[in-house]
C-alpha positions as CSV (number, residue, x, y, z in Angstrom):
1,M,108.8,21.8,-93.8
2,N,105.3,21.1,-95.1
3,Q,103.0,18.3,-94.1
4,N,103.8,16.2,-97.1
5,Q,107.5,16.3,-96.5
6,R,107.0,14.8,-93.0
7,K,105.6,11.7,-94.6
8,W,108.9,10.2,-95.3
9,R,110.8,11.2,-92.1
10,P,110.0,8.0,-90.1
11,W,111.0,5.5,-92.7
12,P,113.7,3.8,-90.7
13,V,111.0,2.9,-88.1
14,I,108.4,2.0,-90.7
15,A,110.7,-0.6,-92.2
16,A,110.3,-2.7,-89.1
17,V,106.6,-1.8,-88.5
18,G,105.6,-5.4,-87.7
19,A,106.4,-4.9,-84.1
20,L,104.6,-1.6,-83.9
21,T,101.1,-1.1,-82.4
22,T,100.7,2.5,-83.5
23,I,97.5,2.9,-85.4
24,S,97.4,5.4,-88.3
25,A,95.2,8.4,-88.0
26,F,93.7,7.4,-91.3
27,A,90.6,5.6,-90.3
28,A,89.1,2.6,-91.9
29,D,86.6,3.2,-94.7
30,P,84.2,0.3,-95.4
31,E,83.2,1.9,-98.8
32,L,86.7,2.0,-100.2
33,G,88.1,-0.9,-98.1
34,L,90.8,1.1,-96.4
35,G,92.4,-0.2,-93.2
36,A,94.6,1.2,-90.5
37,R,98.3,0.4,-90.1
38,N,99.2,-2.9,-88.4
39,T,95.7,-4.3,-88.9
40,P,95.0,-7.2,-91.3
41,N,95.3,-6.3,-95.0
42,L,91.8,-7.1,-96.1
43,K,90.8,-7.2,-99.8
44,P,88.6,-4.2,-100.6
45,A,85.0,-5.3,-101.1
46,F,84.7,-3.7,-104.6
47,L,87.5,-5.9,-106.0
48,G,86.8,-9.1,-108.0
49,V,89.3,-11.8,-108.7
50,I,92.9,-10.5,-108.9
51,G,95.2,-11.7,-111.6
52,Q,98.9,-11.2,-111.1
53,H,102.1,-11.6,-113.2
54,D,105.7,-10.8,-112.5
55,Y,107.9,-9.6,-115.4
56,D,111.6,-10.1,-115.5
57,G,112.4,-6.9,-117.4
58,V,114.2,-8.9,-120.1
59,T,111.8,-11.1,-122.0
60,D,108.8,-9.0,-120.9
61,D,108.3,-5.9,-118.7
62,L,105.8,-3.4,-117.3
63,L,106.5,-0.4,-119.6
64,T,107.3,-1.8,-123.1
65,G,105.8,-5.3,-123.1
66,G,109.3,-6.7,-123.7
67,L,109.8,-4.6,-126.8
68,G,112.2,-2.0,-125.5
69,W,112.2,1.6,-126.5
70,D,113.2,0.8,-130.1
71,G,110.5,-1.9,-130.4
72,L,107.9,0.6,-129.4
73,Q,109.2,3.0,-132.1
74,A,109.1,0.3,-134.8
75,A,106.0,-1.2,-136.4
76,Y,104.6,-4.2,-134.4
77,P,106.6,-7.3,-135.4
78,T,103.7,-9.5,-136.4
79,P,100.3,-8.9,-138.0
80,P,97.1,-9.4,-135.9
81,A,96.0,-13.1,-135.7
82,T,92.6,-14.6,-135.0
83,D,92.1,-15.8,-131.4
84,P,95.3,-14.2,-130.0
85,S,96.5,-15.1,-126.5
86,A,96.2,-12.8,-123.5
87,A,99.9,-12.3,-123.5
88,E,99.9,-11.3,-127.1
89,L,97.0,-8.9,-126.6
90,R,98.8,-7.3,-123.7
91,R,102.0,-6.7,-125.7
92,R,100.2,-5.3,-128.7
93,A,98.0,-3.1,-126.4
94,I,101.1,-1.6,-124.8
95,H,102.6,-1.0,-128.3
96,T,99.4,0.6,-129.6
97,N,98.6,2.7,-126.6
98,Y,102.1,4.1,-126.2
99,R,102.2,5.2,-129.8
100,A,98.7,6.6,-129.6
101,V,99.6,9.4,-127.1
102,L,103.2,10.2,-128.2
103,D,105.2,11.2,-131.2
104,I,107.5,8.3,-131.5
105,T,109.9,9.9,-134.1
106,A,113.5,10.8,-133.2
107,A,113.0,14.2,-134.8
108,G,110.1,14.8,-132.5
109,G,112.2,14.0,-129.4
110,Y,111.5,10.3,-128.8
111,G,114.5,8.4,-127.6
112,R,116.3,11.7,-126.9
113,L,114.1,14.0,-124.8
114,Y,111.5,11.4,-123.7
115,G,110.7,7.7,-124.0
116,P,111.3,4.5,-122.0
117,N,115.1,4.8,-122.5
118,V,115.3,8.3,-121.1
119,A,115.8,8.3,-117.3
120,S,114.0,10.7,-115.0
121,N,117.3,12.8,-114.9
122,G,117.1,13.2,-118.7
123,T,119.9,10.8,-119.6
124,A,119.1,8.8,-122.7
125,D,120.3,5.2,-123.2
126,P,120.4,4.4,-127.0
127,T,121.1,0.7,-126.4
128,P,118.6,-1.5,-128.3
129,G,116.1,-2.9,-125.9
130,A,116.7,-0.3,-123.2
131,G,113.8,1.1,-121.1
132,K,112.4,-2.2,-119.9
133,I,111.1,-2.1,-116.3
134,A,110.8,-5.3,-114.3
135,G,108.1,-5.7,-111.7
136,G,104.6,-7.1,-110.8
137,E,101.3,-6.3,-112.5
138,Y,97.9,-6.9,-110.9
139,L,94.6,-6.8,-112.7
140,A,91.0,-6.9,-111.3
141,Y,87.5,-5.5,-111.9
142,A,85.9,-3.0,-109.6
143,D,82.2,-3.8,-109.3
144,N,79.3,-3.9,-106.9
145,G,79.0,-7.6,-107.3
146,G,76.5,-7.7,-110.1
147,G,79.1,-7.6,-113.0
148,R,77.3,-4.6,-114.6
149,K,80.1,-2.0,-114.1
150,N,83.3,-4.1,-114.2
151,V,85.7,-1.2,-114.3
152,T,89.2,-2.6,-115.0
153,L,91.8,-1.6,-112.5
154,M,95.5,-2.4,-112.8
155,V,98.5,-1.8,-110.5
156,Q,102.1,-2.0,-111.7
157,I,104.8,-2.2,-109.0
158,P,108.3,-1.8,-110.4
159,A,111.2,-3.8,-109.0
160,T,112.7,-0.5,-107.9
161,F,109.9,0.2,-105.5
162,D,111.3,1.1,-102.1
163,P,108.9,0.7,-99.2
164,A,111.0,3.2,-97.3
165,R,110.1,5.8,-99.9
166,A,106.7,4.5,-101.0
167,C,104.8,6.3,-103.7
168,I,101.9,5.8,-106.0
169,V,101.1,7.7,-109.2
170,T,97.7,7.3,-110.9
171,A,97.3,6.8,-114.6
172,P,93.6,6.9,-115.6
173,S,93.2,6.0,-119.3
174,S,93.2,8.9,-121.7
175,G,90.1,9.3,-123.9
176,S,88.0,6.1,-123.9
177,R,91.0,3.9,-124.0
178,G,91.5,0.6,-122.1
179,V,93.5,0.1,-119.0
180,Y,96.9,0.5,-120.8
181,G,95.7,3.9,-122.2
182,A,98.0,6.1,-120.1
183,I,101.1,3.8,-120.0
184,G,103.2,6.2,-122.1
185,A,102.1,9.2,-120.1
186,S,101.6,9.1,-116.3
187,G,102.4,5.4,-116.2
188,E,105.9,5.8,-117.6
189,C,106.6,8.8,-115.3
190,G,105.5,7.0,-112.2
191,L,107.5,3.8,-113.0
192,K,110.7,5.7,-113.6
193,H,110.4,7.3,-110.2
194,G,110.1,3.8,-108.7
195,C,106.4,4.4,-107.8
196,A,103.6,2.0,-108.0
197,V,101.2,3.1,-110.8
198,A,97.4,2.8,-110.4
199,Y,95.5,2.5,-113.7
200,P,91.7,2.6,-114.0
201,D,90.1,2.3,-117.4
202,K,87.3,4.5,-116.1
203,G,84.5,2.2,-117.2
204,T,85.3,2.7,-120.9
205,G,87.9,0.7,-122.7
206,N,87.4,-1.6,-125.6
207,G,84.3,-3.3,-124.2
208,L,82.8,-4.4,-127.5
209,H,79.7,-6.7,-127.7
210,D,78.7,-8.1,-131.0
211,P,75.0,-8.9,-130.7
212,T,75.1,-10.9,-134.0
213,T,77.7,-13.4,-132.7
214,N,77.1,-12.7,-129.0
215,R,80.8,-12.5,-128.4
216,V,82.3,-10.2,-125.7
217,G,85.7,-9.5,-124.2
218,L,87.1,-10.6,-120.9
219,I,89.4,-8.5,-118.6
220,D,92.5,-9.7,-120.5
221,G,91.0,-8.9,-123.9
222,T,90.3,-12.5,-125.1
223,R,86.8,-13.0,-126.6
224,V,84.2,-15.5,-125.7
225,D,80.5,-16.1,-125.8
226,A,78.6,-13.6,-123.7
227,D,76.5,-16.3,-121.9
228,A,79.7,-18.2,-121.1
229,A,81.4,-15.1,-119.8
230,G,78.5,-14.1,-117.5
231,G,79.6,-11.6,-114.9
232,A,83.2,-11.9,-116.1
233,S,82.4,-10.0,-119.3
234,H,84.0,-6.6,-119.7
235,F,80.8,-5.4,-121.2
236,T,77.6,-7.1,-122.3
237,A,74.8,-5.0,-123.8
238,A,71.5,-5.2,-121.9
239,F,69.5,-7.5,-124.2
240,S,67.3,-10.5,-123.4
241,T,68.2,-13.3,-125.8
242,P,65.0,-12.9,-127.9
243,D,65.5,-9.1,-128.1
244,R,69.1,-9.5,-129.1
245,V,68.3,-11.9,-131.9
246,L,65.4,-9.7,-133.2
247,W,67.4,-6.5,-133.0
248,S,70.3,-8.1,-135.0
249,E,67.9,-9.1,-137.7
250,L,66.3,-5.7,-137.9
251,Y,69.7,-3.8,-137.7
252,P,72.3,-6.2,-138.9
253,N,76.0,-5.9,-138.3
254,R,75.8,-3.3,-135.6
255,V,77.9,-3.5,-132.4
256,A,77.8,-2.1,-128.9
257,F,80.6,-0.2,-127.1
258,K,80.9,0.1,-123.4
259,H,81.5,3.8,-123.1
260,A,78.5,4.6,-125.3
261,H,76.1,1.8,-124.4
262,S,76.7,0.6,-120.9
263,R,73.9,2.9,-119.6
264,Q,76.2,3.8,-116.7
265,N,77.3,7.3,-117.7
266,P,80.8,6.2,-116.7
267,E,82.2,9.7,-116.6
268,R,80.2,10.3,-113.4
269,D,82.4,7.8,-111.6
270,W,85.8,8.6,-113.1
271,G,87.0,10.2,-109.9
272,R,85.7,7.3,-107.8
273,N,87.4,4.8,-110.1
274,T,90.7,6.6,-109.7
275,L,90.3,6.5,-105.9
276,Q,89.5,2.8,-106.2
277,A,92.7,2.2,-108.2
278,I,94.7,3.9,-105.4
279,V,93.0,1.7,-102.8
280,F,93.8,-1.3,-104.9
281,A,97.4,-0.2,-105.1
282,F,97.6,0.0,-101.3
283,Y,96.1,-3.5,-101.0
284,V,98.6,-5.2,-103.3
285,L,101.5,-3.2,-102.0
286,N,100.7,-4.5,-98.5
287,E,100.3,-8.0,-99.8
288,R,103.7,-7.7,-101.3
289,Y,105.5,-5.8,-98.5
290,G,103.4,-6.1,-95.4
291,T,104.4,-8.0,-92.4
292,P,103.1,-11.5,-91.7
293,G,100.0,-11.6,-89.4
294,P,99.8,-13.9,-86.4
295,R,97.1,-15.9,-88.0
296,G,98.3,-15.8,-91.6
297,G,97.9,-13.1,-94.2
298,K,99.6,-9.8,-94.2
299,R,99.3,-6.7,-91.9
300,I,99.3,-3.2,-93.2
301,V,102.6,-1.3,-93.3
302,L,101.9,1.2,-96.1
303,D,99.0,3.6,-95.8
304,P,98.2,7.2,-96.8
305,A,100.2,8.5,-93.8
306,N,103.5,7.2,-95.1
307,T,103.0,6.8,-98.8
308,L,103.2,9.7,-101.3
309,V,100.3,9.7,-103.8
310,I,100.2,11.9,-106.9
311,A,97.0,11.9,-109.0
312,S,98.0,12.3,-112.6
313,G,96.6,11.8,-116.1
314,I,96.1,13.3,-119.5
315,S,92.9,14.4,-121.3
316,N,90.0,12.4,-119.9
317,G,92.5,10.9,-117.5
318,G,93.4,14.3,-116.3
319,G,89.8,15.1,-115.7
320,A,89.5,11.8,-113.7
321,A,92.5,12.8,-111.5
322,L,91.0,16.2,-110.7
323,A,87.6,14.6,-109.9
324,A,89.4,12.1,-107.6
325,A,91.1,15.0,-105.8
326,E,87.8,16.8,-105.4
327,Q,86.1,13.7,-104.1
328,D,89.0,12.6,-101.8
329,R,87.5,12.8,-98.4
330,H,90.1,10.7,-96.7
331,G,93.5,12.2,-97.6
332,L,94.6,9.6,-100.1
333,I,96.0,12.1,-102.6
334,D,98.9,14.4,-101.8
335,G,99.3,16.2,-105.1
336,V,97.9,16.5,-108.6
337,A,99.7,16.9,-111.9
338,V,97.7,16.7,-115.2
339,T,97.8,17.9,-118.7
340,E,95.0,18.9,-121.1
341,P,92.2,17.7,-118.8
342,N,88.7,17.2,-120.0
343,V,87.2,19.0,-117.0
344,Q,83.7,20.4,-116.9
345,T,83.0,23.0,-114.3
346,A,79.6,23.7,-112.9
347,K,78.4,27.3,-113.1
348,A,81.5,28.4,-115.0
349,E,79.8,30.1,-118.0
350,H,79.6,33.4,-116.1
351,L,83.3,33.7,-115.6
352,L,85.2,36.7,-117.2
353,I,88.4,35.6,-118.9
354,Y,90.6,37.9,-120.8
355,Q,93.5,37.0,-123.1
356,G,95.5,40.2,-123.3
357,S,92.9,42.9,-123.8
358,T,90.3,40.6,-125.4
359,L,87.3,39.3,-123.4
360,M,86.7,35.7,-124.3
361,P,83.2,35.5,-125.8
362,A,82.3,32.1,-124.3
363,T,83.8,30.1,-121.4
364,G,83.1,27.1,-119.3
365,K,80.6,25.3,-121.5
366,P,80.0,21.6,-121.0
367,L,81.8,19.2,-123.4
368,Y,78.7,18.0,-125.2
369,D,77.6,21.6,-125.7
370,Y,80.8,22.8,-127.5
371,F,81.3,19.5,-129.3
372,S,77.7,19.5,-130.8
373,Y,78.3,23.1,-131.9
374,A,81.7,22.1,-133.5
375,N,79.9,19.2,-135.1
376,L,77.7,21.6,-137.0
377,Y,80.2,24.1,-138.2
378,Q,83.7,22.5,-138.4
379,P,83.3,21.0,-141.9
380,C,82.3,24.3,-143.4
381,A,84.9,26.3,-141.4
382,A,87.6,24.0,-142.7
383,L,87.0,25.7,-146.1
384,S,87.9,29.2,-144.7
385,A,90.7,31.1,-146.3
386,R,92.1,31.4,-142.8
387,A,92.3,27.6,-142.6
388,T,94.4,27.3,-145.7
389,G,97.2,24.9,-145.1
390,S,95.4,22.9,-142.5
391,P,97.3,19.7,-141.7
392,L,95.5,16.6,-142.8
393,A,92.8,18.6,-144.5
394,S,92.8,16.1,-147.3
395,L,91.3,13.5,-144.9
396,L,88.1,15.5,-144.9
397,A,87.7,15.3,-148.6
398,A,88.9,11.8,-149.0
399,P,85.7,9.9,-148.4
400,N,83.4,12.7,-149.7
401,A,85.0,15.5,-151.8
402,A,81.8,17.5,-151.8
403,G,80.9,16.9,-148.2
404,A,82.2,20.1,-146.7
405,A,80.6,22.3,-149.4
406,N,77.4,20.4,-149.0
407,R,77.5,21.0,-145.3
408,C,77.9,24.8,-145.9
409,A,74.9,24.7,-148.3
410,G,72.8,22.7,-145.9
411,L,73.5,25.1,-143.0
412,R,72.5,28.1,-145.2
413,A,69.3,26.4,-146.4
414,K,68.3,25.8,-142.8
415,G,69.0,29.4,-141.7
416,L,72.0,28.5,-139.6
417,L,74.3,30.6,-141.8
418,A,73.4,33.9,-143.5
419,A,76.1,34.2,-146.2
420,D,75.1,33.3,-149.7
421,T,78.4,32.3,-151.1
422,L,80.5,29.2,-150.2
423,A,83.4,31.4,-149.3
424,G,81.3,33.6,-147.1
425,Q,79.7,30.6,-145.4
426,A,83.1,29.2,-144.6
427,E,84.3,32.4,-143.1
428,E,81.0,32.8,-141.1
429,S,81.3,29.2,-139.8
430,L,84.9,29.9,-138.5
431,D,83.7,33.2,-136.9
432,K,81.0,31.2,-135.1
433,L,83.5,28.8,-133.7
434,R,85.7,31.6,-132.5
435,A,82.7,33.3,-130.9
436,Y,81.9,30.0,-129.2
437,G,85.2,29.8,-127.4
438,W,87.8,28.5,-129.8
439,L,90.9,30.6,-130.2
440,P,92.4,31.6,-133.5
441,D,95.2,29.1,-132.6
442,S,92.7,26.4,-133.6
443,D,91.8,27.7,-137.0
444,L,94.1,25.2,-138.8
445,L,93.0,22.2,-136.8
446,H,89.2,22.1,-137.3
447,A,89.5,20.1,-140.5
448,S,91.5,17.2,-139.0
449,H,89.6,17.3,-135.7
450,Y,86.2,17.0,-137.4
451,R,87.5,14.1,-139.5
452,L,89.1,12.2,-136.7
453,A,87.3,13.1,-133.5
454,T,84.3,15.4,-133.3
455,N,81.4,13.3,-134.5
456,A,82.8,10.3,-132.6
457,I,82.7,12.2,-129.3
458,V,79.2,13.7,-130.0
459,V,77.7,10.3,-130.8
460,T,79.4,8.5,-127.9
461,Y,78.8,11.1,-125.2
462,A,75.1,11.7,-126.1
463,S,74.4,8.1,-125.6
464,A,76.5,7.9,-122.5
465,Y,75.1,11.0,-120.8
466,G,71.6,9.9,-121.6
467,R,72.2,6.4,-120.4
468,F,71.0,5.0,-123.7
469,G,71.6,1.5,-124.9
470,V,72.8,0.3,-128.3
471,A,69.2,-0.3,-129.5
472,D,68.3,3.4,-129.0
473,Q,70.5,4.5,-131.9
474,V,70.3,8.2,-130.7
475,C,69.8,10.6,-133.6
476,G,70.0,7.7,-136.0
477,F,73.7,6.8,-135.3
478,S,75.2,3.4,-134.6
479,F,78.5,1.5,-135.0
480,A,79.4,-1.1,-137.6
481,N,82.2,-2.2,-140.0
482,T,81.6,-0.6,-143.4
483,D,82.2,-1.3,-147.0
484,P,85.2,0.7,-148.2
485,T,83.4,1.8,-151.4
486,T,79.8,2.3,-150.5
487,G,80.0,2.9,-146.8
488,A,77.2,0.4,-146.1
489,A,77.3,-1.6,-142.8
490,I,78.9,-5.0,-143.3
491,P,79.5,-8.0,-141.0
492,Q,82.3,-7.7,-138.5
493,V,85.8,-8.6,-139.6
494,A,86.7,-11.4,-137.2
495,V,90.5,-10.7,-137.0
496,L,89.8,-7.0,-136.2
497,Q,87.3,-7.9,-133.5
498,D,89.5,-10.5,-131.9
499,N,92.3,-7.9,-131.5
500,I,90.3,-4.8,-130.6
501,F,91.4,-5.0,-126.9
502,A,94.9,-4.3,-128.2
503,T,94.3,-2.1,-131.2
504,G,91.1,-0.1,-130.4
505,N,90.7,3.2,-128.6
506,G,87.3,2.6,-127.1
507,I,85.4,5.0,-129.3
508,P,84.5,4.4,-132.9
509,P,85.9,4.9,-135.5
510,T,88.5,2.4,-134.3
511,S,89.9,-0.9,-135.5
512,G,87.5,-1.2,-138.5
513,V,84.4,-0.1,-136.5
514,N,82.9,3.1,-137.9
515,I,80.1,5.4,-137.2
516,V,77.1,4.8,-139.4
517,Y,74.0,6.9,-139.9
518,Y,70.6,5.5,-141.1
519,D,70.4,7.1,-144.6
520,L,66.6,7.1,-145.3
521,L,67.2,8.0,-148.9
522,N,68.8,4.7,-149.6
523,G,67.3,2.8,-146.8
524,Q,70.4,1.6,-145.1
525,A,73.0,2.4,-142.5
526,T,75.9,4.2,-144.2
527,L,79.2,5.6,-143.1
528,D,78.5,9.0,-141.5
529,L,80.9,10.8,-143.9
530,L,79.1,9.4,-146.9
531,A,75.5,9.5,-145.6
532,R,72.9,11.8,-147.0
533,S,70.4,13.9,-145.0
534,Y,66.8,13.3,-145.8
535,S,65.9,17.0,-145.5
536,T,68.6,18.2,-147.9
537,G,69.0,15.3,-150.2
538,M,72.8,15.9,-150.1
539,A,75.8,13.9,-148.8
540,D,76.5,16.5,-146.2
541,F,78.1,14.4,-143.5
542,A,74.7,13.6,-142.1
543,L,73.7,17.2,-141.3
544,D,70.2,16.0,-140.1
545,G,72.0,13.9,-137.4
546,A,74.2,16.8,-136.4
547,I,71.2,19.0,-135.9
548,C,69.5,16.3,-133.9
549,H,72.5,16.2,-131.6
550,R,72.5,20.0,-131.2
551,N,68.8,19.9,-130.4
552,L,69.6,17.7,-127.4
553,I,71.7,20.3,-125.7
554,E,69.4,23.2,-126.7
555,G,66.3,21.3,-125.5
556,R,64.4,22.5,-128.6
557,N,64.4,22.1,-132.4
558,I,67.0,24.7,-133.4
559,I,65.4,25.0,-136.9
560,A,61.6,25.0,-136.0
561,G,62.0,26.3,-132.5
562,D,59.6,23.8,-131.0
563,Q,60.0,20.8,-128.7
564,S,58.3,17.5,-129.2
565,F,57.7,15.1,-126.3
566,Y,60.4,12.8,-127.6
567,L,62.9,15.6,-128.0
568,G,62.1,17.0,-124.5
569,A,62.5,13.6,-122.8
570,T,65.7,12.7,-124.6
571,S,67.2,16.1,-124.0
572,A,66.3,16.0,-120.3
573,R,68.2,12.6,-120.0
574,V,71.3,14.0,-121.7
575,L,71.2,17.2,-119.6
576,R,70.9,15.2,-116.4
577,G,73.9,13.2,-117.4
578,I,76.0,16.3,-118.1
579,R,75.1,17.8,-114.7
580,A,76.2,14.6,-113.0
581,V,79.8,14.8,-114.4
582,Q,80.5,18.5,-113.7
583,L,83.1,19.3,-111.1
584,H,83.1,22.2,-108.6
585,A,86.8,23.3,-108.8
586,R,87.4,22.6,-105.0
587,L,90.6,20.7,-104.5
588,R,90.7,20.7,-100.7
589,N,93.9,22.8,-100.8
590,T,95.7,19.9,-102.4
591,P,98.8,21.1,-104.4
592,A,98.0,20.8,-108.1
593,I,99.4,21.7,-111.5
594,I,97.3,21.8,-114.6
595,V,99.1,22.2,-118.0
596,H,97.3,22.8,-121.2
597,G,98.1,23.7,-124.8
598,R,96.7,27.0,-126.1
599,A,96.0,25.5,-129.5
600,D,94.0,22.6,-128.1
601,T,91.0,22.3,-130.4
602,L,89.6,19.1,-128.9
603,V,89.3,20.4,-125.4
604,P,89.5,24.2,-125.8
605,V,91.2,26.0,-122.9
606,N,88.4,28.6,-122.5
607,H,85.9,25.8,-121.6
608,S,88.2,23.6,-119.6
609,S,91.4,24.5,-117.8
610,R,91.0,28.3,-117.9
611,A,87.5,28.0,-116.6
612,Y,88.4,25.4,-113.9
613,Y,91.4,27.5,-112.7
614,A,89.3,30.7,-112.5
615,A,86.5,29.0,-110.7
616,N,89.0,27.4,-108.2
617,Q,90.7,30.8,-107.6
618,L,87.3,32.4,-106.9
619,A,86.2,29.6,-104.6
620,T,89.4,30.0,-102.5
621,N,89.8,33.8,-102.8
622,G,93.0,33.2,-104.6
623,R,94.6,31.2,-101.9
624,S,94.5,27.8,-103.7
625,N,97.5,25.6,-104.2
626,L,96.5,25.1,-107.8
627,R,98.8,26.4,-110.6
628,Y,97.8,26.7,-114.2
629,I,100.5,26.5,-117.0
630,E,99.4,27.4,-120.6
631,V,101.8,26.3,-123.3
632,T,101.8,28.1,-126.7
633,N,102.0,26.1,-129.9
634,A,100.8,23.0,-128.2
635,Q,97.6,21.1,-129.0
636,H,95.8,17.9,-127.8
637,F,97.3,15.1,-129.8
638,D,101.0,14.6,-129.4
639,A,100.7,11.5,-131.6
640,F,99.9,13.8,-134.6
641,L,103.2,15.7,-134.3
642,S,104.9,13.4,-136.7
643,L,102.4,14.3,-139.4
644,P,103.1,16.9,-142.1
645,G,102.0,20.4,-140.9
646,Y,101.7,19.3,-137.3
647,D,105.4,18.7,-137.1
648,T,106.3,22.3,-138.2
649,R,103.8,24.1,-136.0
650,Y,103.4,22.4,-132.6
651,V,105.5,21.1,-129.7
652,P,104.9,18.1,-127.5
653,L,102.8,18.7,-124.4
654,H,104.2,15.4,-123.0
655,L,107.4,17.2,-122.1
656,Y,105.4,19.4,-119.8
657,L,103.6,16.5,-118.2
658,I,107.0,15.1,-117.3
659,Q,108.0,18.5,-115.8
660,A,104.7,18.9,-113.9
661,L,105.0,15.4,-112.4
662,D,108.7,15.9,-111.5
663,W,107.9,19.3,-110.0
664,M,105.0,18.0,-107.9
665,Y,107.2,15.1,-106.7
666,Q,109.9,17.5,-105.6
667,H,107.4,19.9,-104.1
668,L,106.0,17.1,-101.9
669,T,109.4,15.5,-101.0
670,T,111.8,18.5,-100.8
671,G,109.5,21.5,-100.4
672,K,110.4,23.0,-103.8
673,P,107.9,25.9,-104.4
674,L,105.3,25.4,-107.0
675,P,105.7,27.4,-110.1
676,A,103.6,30.5,-110.7
677,S,100.6,30.3,-113.0
678,Q,101.9,31.4,-116.4
679,V,102.1,31.2,-120.1
680,V,105.2,29.2,-121.4
681,R,106.4,30.5,-124.7
682,T,107.6,27.8,-127.1
683,V,109.1,28.0,-130.6
684,P,107.7,25.8,-133.5
685,R,110.3,23.7,-135.3
686,G,109.4,25.2,-138.7
687,G,110.8,23.8,-141.8
688,A,108.9,21.9,-144.5
689,P,105.8,19.9,-143.6
690,G,106.8,16.3,-143.1
691,S,110.5,17.1,-142.6
692,A,110.7,19.6,-139.7
693,P,114.1,19.9,-138.0
694,A,114.7,17.9,-134.8
695,L,113.0,19.2,-131.7
696,T,115.4,20.8,-129.1
697,V,114.9,22.2,-125.7
698,A,115.0,25.7,-127.3
699,N,111.7,24.7,-129.0
700,A,110.1,23.6,-125.7
701,P,111.8,25.4,-122.8
702,P,111.2,24.3,-119.3
703,I,108.6,25.8,-117.0
704,P,110.3,28.6,-115.0
705,E,109.5,28.9,-111.3
706,A,109.2,32.7,-111.5
707,P,108.2,33.8,-115.0
708,A,108.4,37.3,-116.4
709,G,105.6,39.5,-115.3
710,S,104.3,39.7,-118.8
711,D,103.9,35.9,-118.8
712,T,102.1,35.6,-115.4
713,I,98.4,34.6,-115.3
714,T,96.6,36.7,-112.7
715,L,93.2,37.0,-111.1
716,G,91.8,40.5,-110.6
717,A,88.6,42.4,-110.3
718,S,86.7,45.2,-112.0
719,F,83.3,46.7,-112.0
720,Q,82.2,43.8,-114.2
721,G,83.3,41.2,-111.7
722,D,86.2,38.9,-111.1
723,I,88.5,38.5,-114.1
724,L,91.1,35.9,-115.0
725,S,93.8,37.5,-117.1
726,V,95.9,35.3,-119.4
727,P,98.7,37.1,-121.3
728,D,98.6,37.1,-125.1
């Protein structure tokens, strides 16, 4: 029996712990506010005011906002209204965020293989309104007292929580989303197991400050004047009043977003935020279930020695969970289960990774490095003959039919491509992306990813890593509502801004807020997809801006080869920020499962999970408790699986998050062995785009404990060094 199994053996005694004097071996930690068993349950110093609501599981609930599984599948019942209530914003936020990370079509498996109405044993309840989970919800900021960080933390405690089998699952928000951003992923899995769920928004979320009106959001999403909000603001840009007024006059209609413009580089603290959420969970659990103290208040009964804690998350939330496990010096976390993590590993670019007999040409590069590279070449690569049939390719042409071809021409004119024909330039661009670490599995996804994600991440993360504010407008980019015809920046639409807590994803373009580039040729900020480059005179998706962003990672002008003082200083700030977020692939022997889709084009496996796993294995001489599962025909955005072309080709990675969490839960409670690191072979649904046949288990088979030898991921050595071998 392993150490984690022993946690739950003394539960009959712990249920009556009020009379005990035994002190937990887990010592108090002033920084995180941790206390020993049977001592007063003191509120952690980093927590602000705590809001609490109990939901009956009928009119409202923790998982579906009172909508039930069928309500989440349907369109939201009412249109957005100006000045919505906090309760309305919460319900809409749950609806939006659940649908943002999952395919909610029946053919895709929703309501049958996964969803609120599908129990942890796989049984589906088709009753309308099923899937509601009663319980308590707690909300608070984590801050140092100055109101500058104000990271939103939330804890949900289902009514099924059993103190005799206490457990906590983390659900850091995916992407830049708000605190409900992982409710349909790790949140749902934890609640179904009767665990408390600890949600941090990671210092991102929909913290929008409109300098023109000076309105900001509060922790519950309602919007007020920034001066009135004071330290209760989710995010207020660092302006003096005169500077704010002047800047709004010079650059009208622009807005600031927390992830991009807080000057905090929030990713640096994602691991700490996740640990804070766990500590918050312990505090409210002991307030709810602790024994009365002799002088009032509650005494601690639940602590890390008798409570199972699994760090989980998807995408950026998965990276946050891994960071928390690396930084967990006090034994808070018992296991890790994540999918498609954005994980950046220090000193990983030297790793040798083979897929089959092919040496991967690039591995372990930082996120801003490979995104700024994709930002240059993806539009042109989308025109490759090898990308014919790309799903959502029409979106790339919709705002600017000539944009991709203009991008190819601009790259050639600047010497970044050598081919003289458009067809040759497209093929060369795709070859460059492959040589930079993307797999052929991504060929069909570059078009949609550029249109929906790439520039957004480059613009946001450059500003975040360099700790730039909204007034810096790094590389000429900023955020604004735009005219649907001309792309010019226009005043904010009040109803969209009022509801952005519920409808936004924390990173423009979102909820009417778009990325704009200062088009010098027409003297105004223009939608990035319509903007012209001064150097080319063409509407080439703002190639000049994309080159500027690439210069920041290169530390030089990639066209001229020189380095100005401004470029050098700006690049140095961005590079410092990147180094601050890189992890070391050391998990303190904590059992962990990473699952990643081979076709992930947003967070390519060669730069993320493969590199992290290889570095971890090398650091532990292959004796780590980390397992890596790579799933064929799976990509980053499960929500896209309902769209034509995605539906026929890809399977939901969410099914494998469920399996990984269940597996880790069983490993920690029953000793079930962890699965071997492996490739899981899936079968696309096929059929006609937009009408693929219903997903079955045959399309997405379960992870085997002992895979075939030909599917096993191994670490070996050669005269070249240590090698990670991933089967074709």
